[in-house]
C-alpha positions as CSV (number, residue, x, y, z in Angstrom):
1,M,0.4,-0.9,8.6
2,G,3.9,-1.3,10.1
3,A,4.4,-4.6,8.3
4,F,3.4,-3.0,5.0
5,T,5.8,-0.1,5.6
6,R,8.7,-2.4,6.4
7,A,8.0,-4.7,3.5
8,S,7.7,-1.8,1.0
9,I,11.0,-0.2,2.2
10,R,12.7,-3.5,1.7
11,L,11.4,-4.3,-1.8
12,P,14.2,-5.9,-3.8
13,S,16.2,-3.6,-6.0
14,A,18.8,-4.0,-8.7
15,E,20.5,-0.9,-7.2
16,K,22.1,-1.9,-3.9
17,H,22.1,1.2,-1.8
18,T,21.2,1.9,1.8
19,F,17.9,3.4,2.8
20,T,19.7,6.6,3.8
21,T,21.5,6.8,0.5
22,L,18.3,6.4,-1.4
23,S,16.5,8.9,0.8
24,V,19.2,11.6,0.2
25,L,19.1,11.0,-3.5
26,H,15.3,11.1,-3.5
27,T,15.3,14.4,-1.5
28,L,17.8,16.0,-3.9
29,V,15.9,14.9,-7.0
30,H,12.6,16.2,-5.6
31,R,13.7,19.3,-3.7
32,G,16.7,20.4,-5.8
33,P,20.2,21.4,-4.6
34,M,20.6,21.8,-0.8
35,R,23.2,22.7,1.8
36,L,24.5,20.0,4.0
37,S,22.9,21.5,7.0
38,A,19.5,21.3,5.3
39,L,20.1,17.7,4.3
40,K,21.0,16.9,7.8
41,V,17.6,18.1,9.0
42,T,15.6,16.4,6.3
43,E,17.4,13.1,6.7
44,Q,17.5,13.3,10.5
45,I,21.1,12.3,10.8
46,T,24.1,14.0,12.4
47,Q,26.3,16.5,10.7
48,P,29.3,14.1,10.6
49,A,27.1,11.3,9.2
50,I,25.6,13.5,6.4
51,T,29.1,14.9,5.6
52,Q,30.5,11.3,5.3
53,L,27.5,10.1,3.2
54,V,27.7,13.0,0.8
55,S,31.5,12.5,0.4
56,R,30.9,8.9,-0.5
57,L,28.0,9.8,-2.9
58,E,30.3,12.4,-4.5
59,R,33.1,9.8,-4.8
60,D,30.6,7.4,-6.5
61,G,29.5,10.1,-8.9
62,L,25.9,10.3,-7.6
63,V,26.1,13.9,-6.2
64,E,28.3,16.9,-6.6
65,R,29.1,20.0,-4.5
66,R,28.9,23.4,-6.1
67,P,29.2,26.9,-4.7
68,D,25.9,28.4,-3.6
69,P,25.3,31.3,-6.0
70,A,23.4,33.2,-3.1
71,D,26.4,32.8,-0.7
72,G,29.9,32.2,-2.1
73,R,31.0,30.8,1.3
74,A,28.4,28.0,1.2
75,V,28.2,24.8,-0.8
76,L,25.1,23.2,-2.4
77,V,24.9,19.4,-2.9
78,R,23.1,18.5,-6.1
79,V,22.2,15.1,-7.6
80,T,24.0,14.1,-10.8
81,D,22.4,12.4,-13.8
82,A,23.8,9.1,-12.4
83,G,22.2,9.8,-9.0
84,A,18.9,10.7,-10.6
85,R,19.0,7.4,-12.6
86,V,19.3,5.5,-9.3
87,V,16.1,7.1,-8.0
88,Q,14.3,6.5,-11.3
89,T,15.4,2.9,-11.5
90,R,14.3,2.3,-7.9
91,H,10.9,3.9,-8.6
92,R,10.3,1.8,-11.7
93,E,11.2,-1.4,-9.8
94,R,8.9,-0.5,-6.9
95,V,6.0,0.3,-9.3
96,R,6.5,-3.0,-11.1
97,R,6.6,-5.0,-7.9
98,I,3.6,-3.2,-6.3
99,T,1.7,-3.7,-9.6
100,E,2.4,-7.5,-9.3
101,L,1.2,-7.5,-5.6
102,V,-2.0,-5.5,-6.4
103,A,-2.8,-8.0,-9.2
104,A,-2.8,-10.7,-6.5
105,L,-5.5,-8.9,-4.5
106,T,-9.3,-9.4,-4.9
107,P,-11.3,-6.8,-6.8
108,T,-12.8,-5.7,-3.5
109,Q,-9.3,-5.3,-1.9
110,R,-8.1,-3.3,-5.0
111,Q,-11.2,-1.1,-4.7
112,S,-10.6,-0.5,-1.0
113,I,-7.0,0.6,-1.8
114,S,-8.2,2.9,-4.6
115,A,-10.7,4.5,-2.3
116,A,-8.0,5.2,0.4
117,L,-5.5,6.8,-2.0
118,P,-6.7,10.4,-1.7
119,A,-6.5,10.2,2.1
120,L,-3.0,8.6,1.9
121,E,-1.9,11.4,-0.5
122,R,-3.1,14.0,1.9
123,M,-1.3,12.3,4.8
124,A,1.9,12.3,2.8
125,T,1.5,16.0,2.1
126,L,0.9,16.7,5.8
127,M,4.0,14.7,6.7
128,D,6.1,17.0,4.6
129,S,4.9,20.1,6.2
130,P,4.5,21.4,9.8
131,I,1.0,21.0,11.1
132,S,-0.2,23.8,13.3
133,E,-2.2,22.9,16.4
134,G,-5.8,22.5,15.7
135,H,-5.2,22.1,11.9
136,S,-7.7,19.9,10.2
């Protein structure tokens, strides 16, 4: 499983961005505007690192900072249309490449993957939420 994860993360891309950059953009596309402090937590990097990354993404036109309407002292980071296109392009490229790889599998292997997808979806959901002890 580790080999698959490493290989899928490194699938070739026309968009040359770091994994952390792509992760931040993906998070903002799917979760909406966030404070730097919240992004720091989701991306598991230091405050200086997220500040530097967001500054670079802002300079590149992929994100923008706006005042938080709920708290005028705070700032929200939101993905721009250009940043969303990076995420969409990466997604299309990954789907295309994975489709090619699946076509190279035997029908039995494809059926095994298909049968495992509901459990993998559930695991992905669980990874995004805290699991209480004894949760099943």
